[in-house]
All heavy atoms as TSV, in Angstrom:
chain	resi	resn	atom	element	x	y	z
A	1	MET	N	N	22.725	-21.866	-7.809
A	1	MET	CA	C	21.766	-20.789	-7.961
A	1	MET	C	C	21.994	-20.116	-9.308
A	1	MET	O	O	23.115	-19.994	-9.785
A	1	MET	CB	C	21.933	-19.806	-6.806
A	1	MET	CG	C	20.733	-18.975	-6.559
A	1	MET	SD	S	20.905	-18.061	-5.023
A	1	MET	CE	C	19.223	-17.619	-4.810
A	2	ASP	N	N	20.929	-19.674	-9.884
A	2	ASP	CA	C	20.986	-19.055	-11.199
A	2	ASP	C	C	21.509	-17.616	-11.093
A	2	ASP	O	O	21.139	-16.873	-10.183
A	2	ASP	CB	C	19.581	-19.066	-11.783
A	2	ASP	CG	C	19.536	-18.678	-13.232
A	2	ASP	OD1	O	20.555	-18.800	-13.926
A	2	ASP	OD2	O	18.459	-18.263	-13.666
A	3	TRP	N	N	22.343	-17.210	-12.022
A	3	TRP	CA	C	22.909	-15.859	-11.998
A	3	TRP	C	C	21.837	-14.796	-12.183
A	3	TRP	O	O	21.956	-13.685	-11.666
A	3	TRP	CB	C	23.977	-15.713	-13.082
A	3	TRP	CG	C	25.228	-16.441	-12.734
A	3	TRP	CD1	C	25.681	-17.602	-13.275
A	3	TRP	CD2	C	26.177	-16.068	-11.731
A	3	TRP	NE1	N	26.844	-17.984	-12.677
A	3	TRP	CE2	C	27.182	-17.053	-11.729
A	3	TRP	CE3	C	26.268	-15.014	-10.839
A	3	TRP	CZ2	C	28.261	-17.001	-10.865
A	3	TRP	CZ3	C	27.355	-14.966	-9.984
A	3	TRP	CH2	C	28.327	-15.946	-9.996
A	4	LEU	N	N	20.780	-15.120	-12.906
A	4	LEU	CA	C	19.700	-14.167	-13.105
A	4	LEU	C	C	18.996	-13.857	-11.776
A	4	LEU	O	O	18.656	-12.700	-11.507
A	4	LEU	CB	C	18.702	-14.724	-14.118
A	4	LEU	CG	C	17.570	-13.800	-14.543
A	4	LEU	CD1	C	18.127	-12.546	-15.201
A	4	LEU	CD2	C	16.643	-14.521	-15.491
A	5	LYS	N	N	18.810	-14.867	-10.946
A	5	LYS	CA	C	18.174	-14.653	-9.641
A	5	LYS	C	C	19.073	-13.818	-8.730
A	5	LYS	O	O	18.588	-12.942	-8.001
A	5	LYS	CB	C	17.858	-15.988	-8.982
A	5	LYS	CG	C	16.758	-16.753	-9.670
A	5	LYS	CD	C	16.496	-18.067	-8.973
A	5	LYS	CE	C	15.454	-18.883	-9.701
A	5	LYS	NZ	N	15.237	-20.176	-9.054
A	6	ILE	N	N	20.368	-14.083	-8.763
A	6	ILE	CA	C	21.302	-13.308	-7.941
A	6	ILE	C	C	21.319	-11.853	-8.390
A	6	ILE	O	O	21.259	-10.925	-7.569
A	6	ILE	CB	C	22.714	-13.928	-8.004
A	6	ILE	CG1	C	22.706	-15.311	-7.372
A	6	ILE	CG2	C	23.731	-13.026	-7.316
A	6	ILE	CD1	C	23.990	-16.078	-7.575
A	7	GLY	N	N	21.396	-11.640	-9.698
A	7	GLY	CA	C	21.395	-10.269	-10.234
A	7	GLY	C	C	20.107	-9.537	-9.919
A	7	GLY	O	O	20.121	-8.348	-9.580
A	8	SER	N	N	18.976	-10.222	-10.019
A	8	SER	CA	C	17.688	-9.608	-9.697
A	8	SER	C	C	17.621	-9.221	-8.221
A	8	SER	O	O	17.110	-8.160	-7.867
A	8	SER	CB	C	16.546	-10.563	-10.022
A	8	SER	OG	O	16.502	-10.828	-11.389
A	9	GLY	N	N	18.150	-10.080	-7.360
A	9	GLY	CA	C	18.168	-9.768	-5.926
A	9	GLY	C	C	19.034	-8.563	-5.622
A	9	GLY	O	O	18.654	-7.703	-4.824
A	10	ILE	N	N	20.195	-8.482	-6.259
A	10	ILE	CA	C	21.083	-7.332	-6.049
A	10	ILE	C	C	20.421	-6.048	-6.526
A	10	ILE	O	O	20.473	-5.018	-5.845
A	10	ILE	CB	C	22.434	-7.575	-6.750
A	10	ILE	CG1	C	23.200	-8.691	-6.037
A	10	ILE	CG2	C	23.265	-6.311	-6.799
A	10	ILE	CD1	C	24.432	-9.154	-6.771
A	11	LEU	N	N	19.768	-6.092	-7.698
A	11	LEU	CA	C	19.085	-4.903	-8.208
A	11	LEU	C	C	17.909	-4.501	-7.323
A	11	LEU	O	O	17.654	-3.308	-7.128
A	11	LEU	CB	C	18.607	-5.143	-9.636
A	11	LEU	CG	C	19.703	-5.156	-10.692
A	11	LEU	CD1	C	19.121	-5.521	-12.046
A	11	LEU	CD2	C	20.405	-3.816	-10.759
A	12	LEU	N	N	17.215	-5.471	-6.763
A	12	LEU	CA	C	16.094	-5.174	-5.874
A	12	LEU	C	C	16.570	-4.468	-4.603
A	12	LEU	O	O	15.969	-3.481	-4.163
A	12	LEU	CB	C	15.358	-6.462	-5.520
A	12	LEU	CG	C	14.082	-6.313	-4.716
A	12	LEU	CD1	C	13.030	-5.595	-5.537
A	12	LEU	CD2	C	13.571	-7.673	-4.301
A	13	VAL	N	N	17.657	-4.942	-4.029
A	13	VAL	CA	C	18.219	-4.306	-2.829
A	13	VAL	C	C	18.732	-2.910	-3.161
A	13	VAL	O	O	18.516	-1.955	-2.405
A	13	VAL	CB	C	19.326	-5.197	-2.221
A	13	VAL	CG1	C	20.070	-4.466	-1.127
A	13	VAL	CG2	C	18.730	-6.483	-1.682
A	14	ALA	N	N	19.395	-2.754	-4.310
A	14	ALA	CA	C	19.901	-1.438	-4.711
A	14	ALA	C	C	18.746	-0.460	-4.930
A	14	ALA	O	O	18.825	0.702	-4.524
A	14	ALA	CB	C	20.743	-1.571	-5.978
A	15	MET	N	N	17.659	-0.935	-5.553
A	15	MET	CA	C	16.506	-0.071	-5.782
A	15	MET	C	C	15.899	0.378	-4.455
A	15	MET	O	O	15.506	1.532	-4.297
A	15	MET	CB	C	15.465	-0.818	-6.611
A	15	MET	CG	C	14.279	0.030	-6.995
A	15	MET	SD	S	13.105	-0.809	-8.048
A	15	MET	CE	C	12.480	-2.068	-6.963
A	16	PHE	N	N	15.862	-0.523	-3.483
A	16	PHE	CA	C	15.340	-0.171	-2.160
A	16	PHE	C	C	16.147	0.965	-1.548
A	16	PHE	O	O	15.594	1.925	-1.020
A	16	PHE	CB	C	15.368	-1.406	-1.252
A	16	PHE	CG	C	14.996	-1.114	0.168
A	16	PHE	CD1	C	13.681	-0.890	0.515
A	16	PHE	CD2	C	15.963	-1.049	1.153
A	16	PHE	CE1	C	13.335	-0.619	1.832
A	16	PHE	CE2	C	15.633	-0.778	2.464
A	16	PHE	CZ	C	14.311	-0.558	2.804
A	17	PHE	N	N	17.480	0.881	-1.636
A	17	PHE	CA	C	18.319	1.917	-1.027
A	17	PHE	C	C	18.274	3.229	-1.807
A	17	PHE	O	O	18.479	4.295	-1.235
A	17	PHE	CB	C	19.756	1.422	-0.872
A	17	PHE	CG	C	19.933	0.496	0.292
A	17	PHE	CD1	C	20.168	-0.852	0.096
A	17	PHE	CD2	C	19.818	0.954	1.590
A	17	PHE	CE1	C	20.310	-1.713	1.165
A	17	PHE	CE2	C	19.953	0.107	2.679
A	17	PHE	CZ	C	20.203	-1.234	2.458
A	18	PHE	N	N	17.977	3.195	-3.106
A	18	PHE	CA	C	17.841	4.430	-3.865
A	18	PHE	C	C	16.503	5.103	-3.593
A	18	PHE	O	O	16.406	6.324	-3.589
A	18	PHE	CB	C	17.982	4.169	-5.372
A	18	PHE	CG	C	19.399	4.077	-5.831
A	18	PHE	CD1	C	19.885	2.898	-6.363
A	18	PHE	CD2	C	20.254	5.156	-5.726
A	18	PHE	CE1	C	21.190	2.797	-6.782
A	18	PHE	CE2	C	21.564	5.076	-6.149
A	18	PHE	CZ	C	22.038	3.894	-6.674
A	19	ILE	N	N	15.457	4.323	-3.367
A	19	ILE	CA	C	14.121	4.879	-3.158
A	19	ILE	C	C	13.904	5.328	-1.711
A	19	ILE	O	O	13.135	6.252	-1.451
A	19	ILE	CB	C	13.057	3.845	-3.580
A	19	ILE	CG1	C	13.109	3.665	-5.091
A	19	ILE	CG2	C	11.670	4.245	-3.143
A	19	ILE	CD1	C	12.181	2.593	-5.601
A	20	LEU	N	N	14.583	4.722	-0.763
A	20	LEU	CA	C	14.358	4.989	0.650
A	20	LEU	C	C	14.467	6.470	1.038
A	20	LEU	O	O	13.573	6.982	1.714
A	20	LEU	CB	C	15.299	4.133	1.495
A	20	LEU	CG	C	15.072	4.180	2.999
A	20	LEU	CD1	C	13.706	3.608	3.333
A	20	LEU	CD2	C	16.149	3.399	3.728
A	21	PRO	N	N	15.510	7.222	0.640
A	21	PRO	CA	C	15.575	8.632	1.054
A	21	PRO	C	C	14.413	9.477	0.533
A	21	PRO	O	O	13.868	10.307	1.272
A	21	PRO	CB	C	16.907	9.117	0.478
A	21	PRO	CG	C	17.707	7.892	0.250
A	21	PRO	CD	C	16.729	6.813	-0.057
A	22	SER	N	N	14.015	9.267	-0.710
A	22	SER	CA	C	12.911	10.070	-1.237
A	22	SER	C	C	11.586	9.671	-0.596
A	22	SER	O	O	10.731	10.528	-0.353
A	22	SER	CB	C	12.837	9.953	-2.756
A	22	SER	OG	O	12.648	8.626	-3.135
A	23	ALA	N	N	11.398	8.392	-0.302
A	23	ALA	CA	C	10.172	7.960	0.372
A	23	ALA	C	C	10.105	8.537	1.788
A	23	ALA	O	O	9.034	8.942	2.250
A	23	ALA	CB	C	10.106	6.447	0.413
A	24	LYS	N	N	11.236	8.584	2.458
A	24	LYS	CA	C	11.291	9.163	3.807
A	24	LYS	C	C	10.912	10.641	3.780
A	24	LYS	O	O	10.143	11.122	4.608
A	24	LYS	CB	C	12.711	8.982	4.340
A	24	LYS	CG	C	12.859	9.072	5.810
A	24	LYS	CD	C	14.314	8.815	6.142
A	24	LYS	CE	C	14.524	8.356	7.526
A	24	LYS	NZ	N	15.929	8.213	7.854
A	25	ARG	N	N	11.422	11.365	2.780
A	25	ARG	CA	C	11.119	12.786	2.631
A	25	ARG	C	C	9.643	12.991	2.314
A	25	ARG	O	O	9.003	13.901	2.844
A	25	ARG	CB	C	11.992	13.380	1.526
A	25	ARG	CG	C	11.781	14.847	1.288
A	25	ARG	CD	C	12.685	15.396	0.197
A	25	ARG	NE	N	12.892	14.492	-0.919
A	25	ARG	CZ	C	12.077	14.394	-1.978
A	25	ARG	NH1	N	10.986	15.125	-2.046
A	25	ARG	NH2	N	12.354	13.545	-2.959
A	26	MET	N	N	9.067	12.133	1.464
A	26	MET	CA	C	7.653	12.251	1.113
A	26	MET	C	C	6.753	12.028	2.326
A	26	MET	O	O	5.748	12.717	2.488
A	26	MET	CB	C	7.298	11.249	0.015
A	26	MET	CG	C	7.733	11.663	-1.356
A	26	MET	SD	S	7.097	10.534	-2.586
A	26	MET	CE	C	8.582	9.642	-2.995
A	27	VAL	N	N	7.114	11.076	3.170
A	27	VAL	CA	C	6.303	10.800	4.363
A	27	VAL	C	C	6.371	11.977	5.335
A	27	VAL	O	O	5.361	12.367	5.932
A	27	VAL	CB	C	6.773	9.491	5.034
A	27	VAL	CG1	C	6.166	9.344	6.412
A	27	VAL	CG2	C	6.430	8.305	4.173
A	28	GLN	N	N	7.530	12.582	5.483
A	28	GLN	CA	C	7.675	13.712	6.405
A	28	GLN	C	C	6.939	14.951	5.914
A	28	GLN	O	O	6.414	15.723	6.706
A	28	GLN	CB	C	9.151	14.042	6.608
A	28	GLN	CG	C	9.896	13.017	7.412
A	28	GLN	CD	C	11.392	13.290	7.474
A	28	GLN	OE1	O	11.909	14.119	6.730
A	28	GLN	NE2	N	12.081	12.566	8.340
A	29	ASN	N	N	6.884	15.176	4.602
A	29	ASN	CA	C	6.284	16.392	4.052
A	29	ASN	C	C	4.853	16.202	3.570
A	29	ASN	O	O	4.278	17.117	2.985
A	29	ASN	CB	C	7.139	16.916	2.888
A	29	ASN	CG	C	8.507	17.351	3.347
A	29	ASN	OD1	O	8.678	17.779	4.479
A	29	ASN	ND2	N	9.492	17.227	2.491
A	30	SER	N	N	4.263	15.052	3.795
A	30	SER	CA	C	2.904	14.800	3.316
A	30	SER	C	C	1.883	15.461	4.237
A	30	SER	O	O	2.116	15.608	5.440
A	30	SER	CB	C	2.637	13.308	3.229
A	30	SER	OG	O	2.652	12.739	4.515
A	31	PRO	N	N	0.740	15.863	3.681
A	31	PRO	CA	C	-0.295	16.460	4.535
A	31	PRO	C	C	-0.930	15.392	5.424
A	31	PRO	O	O	-1.051	14.231	5.038
A	31	PRO	CB	C	-1.313	17.004	3.531
A	31	PRO	CG	C	-1.100	16.222	2.293
A	31	PRO	CD	C	0.355	15.849	2.274
A	32	LYS	N	N	-1.305	15.795	6.610
A	32	LYS	CA	C	-1.928	14.869	7.551
A	32	LYS	C	C	-3.435	14.865	7.323
A	32	LYS	O	O	-4.045	15.890	7.052
A	32	LYS	CB	C	-1.628	15.284	8.996
A	32	LYS	CG	C	-0.150	15.410	9.304
A	32	LYS	CD	C	0.574	14.105	9.086
A	32	LYS	CE	C	2.057	14.277	9.341
A	32	LYS	NZ	N	2.884	13.615	8.382
A	33	GLY	N	N	-4.050	13.700	7.438
A	33	GLY	CA	C	-5.476	13.561	7.196
A	33	GLY	C	C	-6.311	13.939	8.408
A	33	GLY	O	O	-5.940	13.670	9.544
A	34	SER	N	N	-7.445	14.556	8.140
A	34	SER	CA	C	-8.378	14.885	9.210
A	34	SER	C	C	-9.374	13.737	9.369
A	34	SER	O	O	-9.364	12.766	8.620
A	34	SER	CB	C	-9.109	16.191	8.896
A	34	SER	OG	O	-9.943	16.000	7.769
A	35	ILE	N	N	-10.270	13.851	10.342
A	35	ILE	CA	C	-11.247	12.789	10.580
A	35	ILE	C	C	-12.200	12.662	9.402
A	35	ILE	O	O	-12.637	11.559	9.054
A	35	ILE	CB	C	-12.004	13.008	11.910
A	35	ILE	CG1	C	-12.857	11.789	12.271
A	35	ILE	CG2	C	-12.853	14.242	11.859
A	35	ILE	CD1	C	-12.059	10.573	12.617
A	36	SER	N	N	-12.525	13.777	8.739
A	36	SER	CA	C	-13.425	13.689	7.584
A	36	SER	C	C	-12.744	12.987	6.407
A	36	SER	O	O	-13.411	12.293	5.635
A	36	SER	CB	C	-13.894	15.091	7.170
A	36	SER	OG	O	-12.800	15.869	6.751
A	37	ASP	N	N	-11.439	13.163	6.272
A	37	ASP	CA	C	-10.704	12.443	5.229
A	37	ASP	C	C	-10.748	10.943	5.486
A	37	ASP	O	O	-10.959	10.153	4.568
A	37	ASP	CB	C	-9.254	12.906	5.166
A	37	ASP	CG	C	-9.117	14.342	4.708
A	37	ASP	OD1	O	-9.995	14.812	3.961
A	37	ASP	OD2	O	-8.126	14.989	5.099
A	38	TRP	N	N	-10.548	10.561	6.750
A	38	TRP	CA	C	-10.563	9.136	7.086
A	38	TRP	C	C	-11.954	8.550	6.927
A	38	TRP	O	O	-12.110	7.405	6.503
A	38	TRP	CB	C	-10.049	8.920	8.506
A	38	TRP	CG	C	-8.562	9.011	8.573
A	38	TRP	CD1	C	-7.827	10.008	9.113
A	38	TRP	CD2	C	-7.623	8.055	8.050
A	38	TRP	NE1	N	-6.486	9.736	8.971
A	38	TRP	CE2	C	-6.334	8.545	8.329
A	38	TRP	CE3	C	-7.747	6.844	7.390
A	38	TRP	CZ2	C	-5.186	7.859	7.952
A	38	TRP	CZ3	C	-6.606	6.155	7.017
A	38	TRP	CH2	C	-5.335	6.664	7.304
A	39	MET	N	N	-12.997	9.298	7.272
A	39	MET	CA	C	-14.359	8.795	7.105
A	39	MET	C	C	-14.696	8.630	5.627
A	39	MET	O	O	-15.440	7.721	5.259
A	39	MET	CB	C	-15.363	9.731	7.782
A	39	MET	CG	C	-15.302	9.681	9.300
A	39	MET	SD	S	-15.442	8.036	9.986
A	39	MET	CE	C	-17.142	7.685	9.665
A	40	GLY	N	N	-14.149	9.488	4.787
A	40	GLY	CA	C	-14.352	9.350	3.357
A	40	GLY	C	C	-13.695	8.100	2.812
A	40	GLY	O	O	-14.019	7.635	1.719
A	41	TYR	N	N	-12.778	7.537	3.537
A	41	TYR	CA	C	-12.120	6.281	3.165
A	41	TYR	C	C	-12.808	5.085	3.816
A	41	TYR	O	O	-13.015	4.059	3.179
A	41	TYR	CB	C	-10.645	6.344	3.584
A	41	TYR	CG	C	-9.913	5.042	3.449
A	41	TYR	CD1	C	-9.510	4.581	2.212
A	41	TYR	CD2	C	-9.631	4.265	4.570
A	41	TYR	CE1	C	-8.832	3.379	2.079
A	41	TYR	CE2	C	-8.951	3.067	4.452
A	41	TYR	CZ	C	-8.558	2.634	3.208
A	41	TYR	OH	O	-7.897	1.441	3.080
A	42	ILE	N	N	-13.188	5.233	5.076
A	42	ILE	CA	C	-13.733	4.105	5.839
A	42	ILE	C	C	-15.144	3.745	5.390
A	42	ILE	O	O	-15.481	2.552	5.291
A	42	ILE	CB	C	-13.697	4.434	7.353
A	42	ILE	CG1	C	-12.248	4.473	7.827
A	42	ILE	CG2	C	-14.497	3.433	8.153
A	42	ILE	CD1	C	-12.083	4.962	9.245
A	43	VAL	N	N	-15.969	4.724	5.079
A	43	VAL	CA	C	-17.359	4.453	4.703
A	43	VAL	C	C	-17.447	3.622	3.423
A	43	VAL	O	O	-18.143	2.593	3.408
A	43	VAL	CB	C	-18.164	5.773	4.607
A	43	VAL	CG1	C	-19.525	5.542	3.970
A	43	VAL	CG2	C	-18.310	6.393	5.980
A	44	PRO	N	N	-16.758	3.979	2.328
A	44	PRO	CA	C	-16.849	3.119	1.136
A	44	PRO	C	C	-16.284	1.717	1.360
A	44	PRO	O	O	-16.841	0.732	0.852
A	44	PRO	CB	C	-16.037	3.867	0.074
A	44	PRO	CG	C	-15.993	5.261	0.530
A	44	PRO	CD	C	-16.044	5.207	2.016
A	45	ILE	N	N	-15.197	1.600	2.131
A	45	ILE	CA	C	-14.631	0.282	2.413
A	45	ILE	C	C	-15.631	-0.550	3.222
A	45	ILE	O	O	-15.798	-1.747	2.981
A	45	ILE	CB	C	-13.287	0.418	3.165
A	45	ILE	CG1	C	-12.261	1.113	2.285
A	45	ILE	CG2	C	-12.776	-0.939	3.633
A	45	ILE	CD1	C	-11.902	0.359	1.029
A	46	GLY	N	N	-16.319	0.077	4.173
A	46	GLY	CA	C	-17.334	-0.624	4.957
A	46	GLY	C	C	-18.507	-1.086	4.101
A	46	GLY	O	O	-19.009	-2.198	4.265
A	47	VAL	N	N	-18.931	-0.236	3.173
A	47	VAL	CA	C	-20.031	-0.613	2.277
A	47	VAL	C	C	-19.616	-1.790	1.407
A	47	VAL	O	O	-20.392	-2.736	1.202
A	47	VAL	CB	C	-20.457	0.602	1.423
A	47	VAL	CG1	C	-21.413	0.190	0.318
A	47	VAL	CG2	C	-21.080	1.672	2.301
A	48	ILE	N	N	-18.414	-1.771	0.892
A	48	ILE	CA	C	-17.922	-2.876	0.070
A	48	ILE	C	C	-17.845	-4.160	0.894
A	48	ILE	O	O	-18.216	-5.238	0.413
A	48	ILE	CB	C	-16.559	-2.517	-0.553
A	48	ILE	CG1	C	-16.743	-1.420	-1.587
A	48	ILE	CG2	C	-15.904	-3.740	-1.188
A	48	ILE	CD1	C	-15.454	-0.820	-2.089
A	49	ALA	N	N	-17.361	-4.055	2.134
A	49	ALA	CA	C	-17.267	-5.233	2.998
A	49	ALA	C	C	-18.658	-5.816	3.274
A	49	ALA	O	O	-18.851	-7.038	3.232
A	49	ALA	CB	C	-16.563	-4.872	4.300
A	50	LEU	N	N	-19.630	-4.962	3.548
A	50	LEU	CA	C	-20.995	-5.442	3.775
A	50	LEU	C	C	-21.571	-6.084	2.515
A	50	LEU	O	O	-22.286	-7.089	2.588
A	50	LEU	CB	C	-21.895	-4.299	4.245
A	50	LEU	CG	C	-21.653	-3.819	5.668
A	50	LEU	CD1	C	-22.523	-2.588	5.965
A	50	LEU	CD2	C	-21.932	-4.925	6.666
A	51	PHE	N	N	-21.273	-5.524	1.353
A	51	PHE	CA	C	-21.739	-6.104	0.093
A	51	PHE	C	C	-21.134	-7.489	-0.130
A	51	PHE	O	O	-21.827	-8.414	-0.554
A	51	PHE	CB	C	-21.393	-5.157	-1.059
A	51	PHE	CG	C	-21.850	-5.655	-2.394
A	51	PHE	CD1	C	-23.194	-5.718	-2.696
A	51	PHE	CD2	C	-20.943	-6.052	-3.349
A	51	PHE	CE1	C	-23.624	-6.185	-3.933
A	51	PHE	CE2	C	-21.349	-6.512	-4.581
A	51	PHE	CZ	C	-22.712	-6.574	-4.876
A	52	VAL	N	N	-19.861	-7.647	0.177
A	52	VAL	CA	C	-19.201	-8.954	0.030
A	52	VAL	C	C	-19.825	-9.948	1.002
A	52	VAL	O	O	-20.083	-11.112	0.637
A	52	VAL	CB	C	-17.681	-8.824	0.236
A	52	VAL	CG1	C	-17.027	-10.196	0.341
A	52	VAL	CG2	C	-17.066	-8.030	-0.909
A	53	VAL	N	N	-20.075	-9.538	2.230
A	53	VAL	CA	C	-20.718	-10.433	3.209
A	53	VAL	C	C	-22.118	-10.830	2.727
A	53	VAL	O	O	-22.518	-11.995	2.850
A	53	VAL	CB	C	-20.772	-9.762	4.596
A	53	VAL	CG1	C	-21.669	-10.533	5.556
A	53	VAL	CG2	C	-19.374	-9.625	5.162
A	54	LEU	N	N	-22.837	-9.887	2.153
A	54	LEU	CA	C	-24.157	-10.199	1.604
A	54	LEU	C	C	-24.064	-11.206	0.468
A	54	LEU	O	O	-24.859	-12.157	0.396
A	54	LEU	CB	C	-24.831	-8.910	1.121
A	54	LEU	CG	C	-26.167	-9.080	0.408
A	54	LEU	CD1	C	-27.239	-9.501	1.407
A	54	LEU	CD2	C	-26.565	-7.812	-0.311
A	55	LEU	N	N	-23.108	-11.023	-0.416
A	55	LEU	CA	C	-22.939	-11.960	-1.521
A	55	LEU	C	C	-22.580	-13.345	-1.013
A	55	LEU	O	O	-23.071	-14.346	-1.534
A	55	LEU	CB	C	-21.853	-11.459	-2.481
A	55	LEU	CG	C	-22.221	-10.259	-3.339
A	55	LEU	CD1	C	-21.018	-9.846	-4.171
A	55	LEU	CD2	C	-23.401	-10.555	-4.225
A	56	ILE	N	N	-21.733	-13.416	0.012
A	56	ILE	CA	C	-21.359	-14.700	0.574
A	56	ILE	C	C	-22.582	-15.368	1.237
A	56	ILE	O	O	-22.772	-16.581	1.131
A	56	ILE	CB	C	-20.185	-14.547	1.571
A	56	ILE	CG1	C	-18.915	-14.155	0.814
A	56	ILE	CG2	C	-19.967	-15.825	2.370
A	56	ILE	CD1	C	-17.757	-13.773	1.706
A	57	ALA	N	N	-23.402	-14.573	1.912
A	57	ALA	CA	C	-24.576	-15.124	2.584
A	57	ALA	C	C	-25.603	-15.638	1.579
A	57	ALA	O	O	-26.356	-16.568	1.879
A	57	ALA	CB	C	-25.201	-14.072	3.489
A	58	LEU	N	N	-25.648	-15.070	0.395
A	58	LEU	CA	C	-26.631	-15.478	-0.600
A	58	LEU	C	C	-26.247	-16.762	-1.331
A	58	LEU	O	O	-27.066	-17.353	-2.005
A	58	LEU	CB	C	-26.852	-14.353	-1.616
A	58	LEU	CG	C	-27.580	-13.135	-1.093
A	58	LEU	CD1	C	-27.634	-12.046	-2.165
A	58	LEU	CD2	C	-28.981	-13.493	-0.635
A	59	VAL	N	N	-25.001	-17.183	-1.181
A	59	VAL	CA	C	-24.554	-18.385	-1.896
A	59	VAL	C	C	-24.932	-19.631	-1.141
A	59	VAL	O	O	-25.035	-19.761	-0.013
A	59	VAL	CB	C	-23.028	-18.338	-2.127
A	59	VAL	CG1	C	-22.526	-19.672	-2.673
A	59	VAL	CG2	C	-22.686	-17.223	-3.056
């Protein structure tokens, strides 16, 4: 095995353990979304999905 791959793997695992506590804190202190927030996300995604289906049907 190449030493560069081993070193990259070790750094990736170390980065995960350094980021984990702050990510955990961010998830706990983040604002919770209301139904209107979720609809503001779902409606554009649905429109895009329908547009993709339309494009596929036209081919």
